[in-house]
N, C-alpha and C positions, 0 to 999 in steps of 0.2 A: 549689181546695183547697190547692195548693202555695203560692199567694200568701198565703192566710190563715195557713198554717203559718209562713211567712216573717215575716208581721206579728207573730205571737204570740211567736216567738223574739226578734225585734227589740224587742218591748215588754218582755219579761222582762229582757233585757240592759240596756235603758234604765232600768228601775226599780232594778235592782241598782246600776248605776253612779251613779244619782241619790242613793241612800241612802249609799253609801260616800264619794262625793265630798262629800256634805253633812257627814259626820262629820269628814273630814279638813279640810274648809273651816273648821269651827269651831275646830279646834286651831291651824290657820294664823293665824286672826284673833286668837286669844288670844296667840300669840307676837308678832304685830305690835303689838297693844295694849301688851304689856309693853315692847317695844322703844321705842316712842314715849313711853311714860310715863317710862322711864329717861332718854331724851334730854331731855325737858322738866325732869325733877327735877334732872339734873346741871347743866343750864344755869342754873336758878334758884337752886340751893342748893349747888352744888359749885364750879363755875367762877367764881361771884362771890365765893366765900370763899377759894379756893386758886388761886394762879397756875398757868397751864398750863406744862407742861414745854417748854423751849426747846432749840435746838441748843446754845446756850452752856452750858446745864446739863450736856449730855452731854460736852462737852469739859472741863469742870471736874473730872469724876470721874476719879480715877487709874486708869490701865488695869490690868486683871487679865489673866492668861494664859487664852486661850480656844482650845480645840481644835475644828477644823472637820472633820467626819467625811463622807467621800464614798465610798459603795460603788459599785463599777464592774464591770460584766460586759459585755464586747463593746461598749465605748464609745470605741474608738480614734478614731472620727470627730469626737468632740466634746470628750473629756476635756482634751486639751492646751489648747485654746482657752478652755475654762471655767476652768481653773486659772490660766492666765496673765492672763486678763481679771480674774479676782477678785483676784489679787495686785496688779495695776496700779490697780485702782479702789478697793479698800478703804482707808478712812481710819482705819487702826488699825495698831499696831505689834506688840503682844505676842500674836501668834496663830501657830499652826502648822496646816497642812492635812494631814490623814491620809487617804490614798486607798487603798482596798482593792481589790486585783485578784486574779485566779485564776491558778494554775499553768498551766492550759491555755488562757490568753488572753494570749499573748505580745505581740500588737499593742497592746492597751491598756497592758500593763506597760511596753512600750518608750516609749510617749507620756508616761506619768507619770515614768519615769526621766529622760527628756530634760528635763522641766520641773524635776524635783528637782535635776538637775545645774546648772540655770541659776539656780534660786532655793532657798535653804536653808530656806525656809518650807514646802516640800513634802516629805512623808515617805510612802513607799509601804509598805503593809502587805499581806503575801501570805497569801491563803487557801491552806492547804497541801494541800487536796484539790481535785479537779476540779470545775468549775462546769458549769451553773448550779445553785446550791442555792437560797437565797433571800436577800433583803437582810439579814434578821436575822443569818444565819450570817456574812455578809460583815462586817457591823457589829461583831460580836463579836470577830472577829480584829482589826479596827481598834482597838477599845478596849483589847485586850491590848497592841498596839503603843504606844498612848498611855501605858499604865502603864510600859512599858519605857523609852520616851523620857523620862518624868518621872524615873526612877531614874538614867538616863544623864546628864542635864543638870541635875539638882537643882532642878527647878521643880515647881509644883503648878498644874494647870489648875483654874480656878474654874468654868468653863462648858464644855459639850459641845454643839456645834451640828450639826444634821442638814442635809445638802444632797444634791442629786442632781447627776449629771454634766452636766445641761443647764441648771442654774440660773443666772440672773443675779442676783448678790448685790449688794444696795444698799450704797453706800459707807458709810453710817451704821449699818448693821445691827449690827455688833459694838459700836459706841459705845452703842447702845440697850440691848443685852444687858448690857453692862458696868455700865451705870447701875443696872440692876435687880438684878444679882447682889450678894450671895447672898440677898437678901430674898425673891425669888420662886424656887419650885422648878422650874417649867416655864413658859417664855415662848413664845408663838407669835405671829409677825407675819403679816399677810395674805399670801396667795398669789394672784397675779394672772396672767392669761393675757396674753401679748403680743398686741396688736391685729393683726388680719389685715384683708384686703380684705373688703368686705361680701359678696363672692361666696363666701367660704370658710364656708359655713353650718355645717359640721361643727366646724371649729376655733373658730368664734365661740360655739358653744353653751357652751364652757368660760367665756367672758367672762360669760355670763348666770348660770350656776350659781355660780361662785366669787365674783362680785360680791356677790350676796345672802347667800351662805353666810358669807363672811368679814367682811362689813361689818355684818350684822345678826344672823343666827342664832347665831353663836359668841359674840357679846356677850351675848345673852339666856341662853345655856346657861351661860356663866361666872357671870353674876349669880345664877342660881338654884341652881347646883350647886357653885360655887367651883372648878370644874375644866373642862378641855376636852380632847378627843382631839387628839393631835398630827397635823399634816398631813403629816409626814414630811420636810418641807423648811421652813426658816426656823424651826425649833424649837430652843430652847436648854434643856438640862437643867443644873441646878446641880450642884455636886459632891456635895451631900447627896442629891439625887434620883438621880444615877447610882449612887451607893453603895448606895442602897436597892433599886434595880432589880437590881443585881448580887447582893445578898444574897437577894432575893426569888426569883431564878431560878437559884440555885446556882452563882454565879460569873460567868455570862454575863448581861449586862443585857437582851438582847432574846431573846424566845422564838422558837426556830426552827420551832415547829409553827404559825406564823401567817404569812400572806402580807402582813398589814398590822401589822407589828411596832410601827409608830409609834402607831397607834390603841390597841393593847393597852398600850403603855407609858404613855399618858395615863390610861387607866382603872386601871392598876395603881398609879400614884402617887395617884390619888384615893382608892383603898382604904387607902393608907398615911397618909391625912390630909394630903397635901401639896397645895399650892395651884398651880393652873395658870391662866394668863391669856392672853387674846388682847389684844395691845397695838397700838393704833392711833396712829401718830405722823405726822400730816400736815404736809407742807411746802407752803405756799400760794405761788403765783406768778401774775403777771398773764399772761393768755392772750390769744388773738386776739379780735377784736370778734365779737360774736355773743350767744347766750343766756348763755354763761358768760364773764364778764369776768375772773373769778379761778378758777383750777383748784387743786385739792389733789392732790398726789402723795404717796402713802403710802410710808413706809419698808416695803418689801415685797420678796417674792421673785417674780421674773417669769420665765416660761419659755414656750417654744413648746409647746403641747399638739398632739396629733395632729390632722391636717387631712384624713385619709381616714376613711371610714366604718368599715371593719373594724379599723383601728388604734385608733379610739375605742372600739369594742366590746371589743377585747382589753383595753384599760387599765381600762375601767369594770367589766368582768367580774371583774378581779382585786380591785378595791375591794369589789364586792358579795360576792365569795367570802370575803374576809378579814373584813369588817365584819359583814355580815348573817348569813352562815352559820357561819364559824368563830368569830365573836364570840359568837353565841348559844350555840354548843357549848362554848366556853371559859368565858365569864363568866355565862351564864344571865341572871337578872334581879336583880342586886344593887343595893344602895343604897336610899335613901329614895324617896319618890313622884316627886320631880323627876328623880332619876337614872333611874328606870325609865321616866319619860315620854320622856326624850331617847334612851335605849336603844331604846325603841319607834320613835322617829322615825328612828333610824339604820337600823333593820331593816325598816321598813315598805315600803321600796323593793321588796322582793320581791313585794309585792302591788300597790303603786301602779303599778309599771311595766306590769303586765298591764291594770289598770283604765284607766290613761291611754291605753294603746294601743287598748283596746276602745272607749273614749270617742271617740277620733279615727276609728275605723272606723264608729262609730254616726253621727258627725257627717256623714261622707261619705255614708253610706247615707240619712240623712234629707234631705240636700240633693238627692240623686238622686231620692228618693221625692217630694219637694216638686215637682220639675220634672215627674216623671211623672204626678202628680195634676193638675197645671195643664194639661198637654197631653192629659189623658184616656187616657194609655197604661196606667194602673193603676187597679184598683178602689179605692174609698174604704175607710177602716177606721174603727172606732168605739171604739178603746181609749182609756180616760180617762187623762189625764196629771195628776199632782198638781201643780197650777200653783204653789201656795205653795212647795213644795219646789224646783220649777224656778226660781222667782224668786230664792230664797236661793242656789241654786247659781250662777246668773248673777252675782249680786253677789259670791260667793266667787271666781269665775273672774276677774272684773274686778279685784278686790282683789289677787289673785295677779299678774296680768299687770302692774298698775300698780306694785306694789312691785318686781318684777323690773326693769321699765323704769327706775324711779327709781334703783336702785343701779347699774345699768349706766350710766345717765347721769352719775352722780357720778364714775365712773372713766373713761368712754370718750366721753362726749358724746351729743348728741341723735340722731345717725344710727344708732349701734349700739343706742341705747335703743329706737328705734322698730322696728328690725329684730329685737329680741329677742322681739317678739310673734309673728311668723310662725315664728321659729325654735323655738317650743315644740313644734311638730309634729316637728321633726327630733330634738329632745331626747327626746321620748317614744319614738320608734322606736329610737333608739340604746340607751336604757335597757332597752326590752323585749328586744332582741336580746342585750344584755349579761347580763341576768337569765337568759335561756334558756341562754346559754353557761356562766354560773357554776353553775347547777343541774346541767348536764351534767357538768362537771368535778368538782363535789363529789360527785355520784352515783357516778362512776367511782372516785373516791377511797374512798367508803364501801363499795361492792360488791366491788371488785377490788383495793383496796389501792394504786391508782395514786398515786405521790408528787405533792404539790403543790410545783411548783418555780417559779423566778423567771420568770414569764411577762411579760417586758419588752417594751416597745414601742421602735421605732427613734426615736432622738432626733436633733434638729437644733439648731444654735446660730445665734443671729442674726448678721447682718453688723455690721461695726463701726459703720457709721452709724446703726444701730438701737439702739445702747447709749448714746446720748448722755444720756438721762435718768438713767442709773445711774452716770455718771462723777462723780469727785470734783470739787468746784468749784475753779476756778483759785485764788481767793483763799485757800481753806483749805489748799491745797498750799503756797502761798508763806508763810503764817503758820506752818505746821508746819515748814517749812525754816528758820524764823527769818529769812527774807529780807524779811519785811514785818511791821510791827507791827499788832496788831488794831485799834487806833484809827485808823491810816492806811487800813486796809482799809475800815472802816466809813464813813470820810469819802469814800473813793473810790466806794463803793457808793451813798451818798447823791447824789453828783454824777452817777453814772451814771443814776439815776432821772430826773434832769431832762435830761441831755444826750443819753441813748440811745447814747452811745458804747460801744465795747467796753472792758471793764475794763482790759485790757492797755494800750490806748492812753492811758487816763487815768493809769495808773501811770507809764508812760514819760514822759509830758508833764510830770508833777510830779516826775520824777526820783526816784521812790520805789524803783525797781528799774532794773537795766540790761537791755539787750536779750538778752544771754546768759542771764541768770536767767529772764527771761520765757519764752523759747522752750524752755528745759529743763523749765520747769514745764508749758508747753503740751504737750510731748512726753509728760510723765508723765500729764497729764490725758487726752489724746486716744488714748494708746497707740500713737503713731506714732513711728518712729525719726527722730532729728534728723540730717540729712544735711549734709555739707560741700559748699560750691560746687566745690571742687577735684575731687570725685568725679563732676561732671557735664561731659560733652563737649558744650558748647553748639553748636559747629559741626556735630557729627554729628547732634544731636537737633533742630536748628532746624526741620526740615521735618515733624516728627512730628505737630504740631498748628499751626493757624493762629496767626499772630502776634497778631491782634486778640483771640482767645480768651485767650491767655496773658496779655496785658497787662490785659485787662478783669477777669479773675478771679484774677490773681496766681497762675498755675500754670505749671509748665514740665516737659516730659518729662525725667526724670533718666536713665532707661535703658530698654532692652527686654530682658527676660529670655529665657532659651532657649525657654521654653514659650509665648512670644508675649505674656506679661504686660507691659503698659506701666506702668512705675513713675513716678508723678507726684509732683514736689515741690510742696508747697502751703505757704501762710503761715498758714492757718486752717482750721477745719472746712469741708468742701466743702458748699455749699448745693445743693439739688436741681436748680436752674436750671443751675448750672455742670455738674453731673454729666450732665444731659440733653444739654447742648451738646458735651460731650467725646464722648459716645456717638455723636453724629452724625458724628464724624470718626474714631472708633476703635471697631471692632467687637469687639475682643478683650477679654480680662480686664484689670482695672485693680487697681493697688496704690498706696497713698499713703505718702509720707514728709513729714517737716516740714523746712522751711528758714527761716532768719531772713529778716525783711522786708528788711534792708539787703542781704543776699546775693541775694535775689530781684531787687531793683532793679538790682543790678550785672549780673546775668545778662540782664535785659530790655534794659538799656542796650547790653550787647555785641550782643544780638540786633538791635537797631536800627542799630548801627554796621555790622554785617555786611550788613544789607539795603541800607543806603546805599551801602556799598562795592561791592556787586554791581551796583547801578544805574549807578554811574560807570563 
């Protein structure tokens, strides 16, 4: 009797899931069909007629003033490094970073003040009441500071860019926004997750979701509705759009009654008839041998997303709370049929997270049931299964997994692409728990008036060696400094294609630049200080690392700091093999600085003479 009751419940849940997944599968296929039709149409009728945008086109456009807005609450651990890395890597001159901090967060304020004293491009805006409130409130104070700065310095910002304190800003980002201003009212570039180890299943779920969402879904949404919701980072508002938001909200551009002010801002601009776009600007380069000989790196915002289960649940519950719950309460179902369709897709996660979780539970149950029947542990059951519906759902599931794997492959390669398939179970469980948490928080807000505050997650910032893909190119720095002509750079790059030499070596050999200029540019590109050989005590540091290692990799110990950090002088970016070899001989922390090649050779010569002298 109990077993039959269990079979009945299982069958009812199975049929319910079948019909719901069938409906959602149809809409997903329609979005996929539209995407591929758009791709084919543009390749046949647009790209053959109009030339694609190039990096050279971006540089030809005169720079306009752009304000970067960074709200920060308890971000002392990452904000300093984010600001300094952004300033060092951005290939743009006419910008100012405005960072908002709270009066009761002195640690973050001190970090921002330290950077602002070092770089005039950073200005701190103070939220005059204690935090946390929410990002919208912090951003509103930032916008007021921007207006004050404009009056003091007699400039007008043409664009306002949203970023978070853990973002890695692409060197060409502002060039791209500058090219589109003021023609577009809101511009969004893709947001990507920094790749982790395959073992970090939680963190890698963000690779899966953001790849498909930003490379496919947002393009379809833009094509059908002429607007998109902001992702909160990598978003640029035109001056006209910011003025409209301020007028719409009574002086403050971002509504403080929402935890997803970025999403609300995009929908508000759409109501005002303003156009928003998701802009893909890929830069192709030759990769390693394998399935992909050529890779495309998009101008995008990259960051580390949470790598622990409950941190991911906290972050996603805030998104669900702001988009699905507060969004429905604030916006209702406005717009035409396409607007309503995508609003529905934004909010259906409240239901799909439960159904997908239930589907996973059913899958496990049916696997155990299959084993039990085969081993005669359980009695048979005679419930009819709608086979046609089941076949369609299997097709929809295969289609969903295939598309997700494809877009992960485009950004991260085949290993992560294959792993995106089993990670679907992790995604479903995280989304289920996040939905439950969001419903709990929203219920407490409605029933007892509990305020919805900034429910932030702890952020981390990548190590310097992980930022290589986001650095400015050496040739671009030299051209910008007027140390190298563009035609000479192009000729050197053509030679590099054939010889595979380092660009700096080619430029030195042809005497297009001198060594001092080259290493100053490398210092700017790599974000490493340039050290003088006079600052290195060769005799005292000679035994810190083996001579063979120093000669083979062109490295030398510059000093040992009080906390036990070994500061290494290098002549180029450190390759993993060199780093692994160093760690075999030095177990403590490492820090790097740059030294000219000629100075390194002199140091290594002194080291050799010292060794010969000791043997005599």
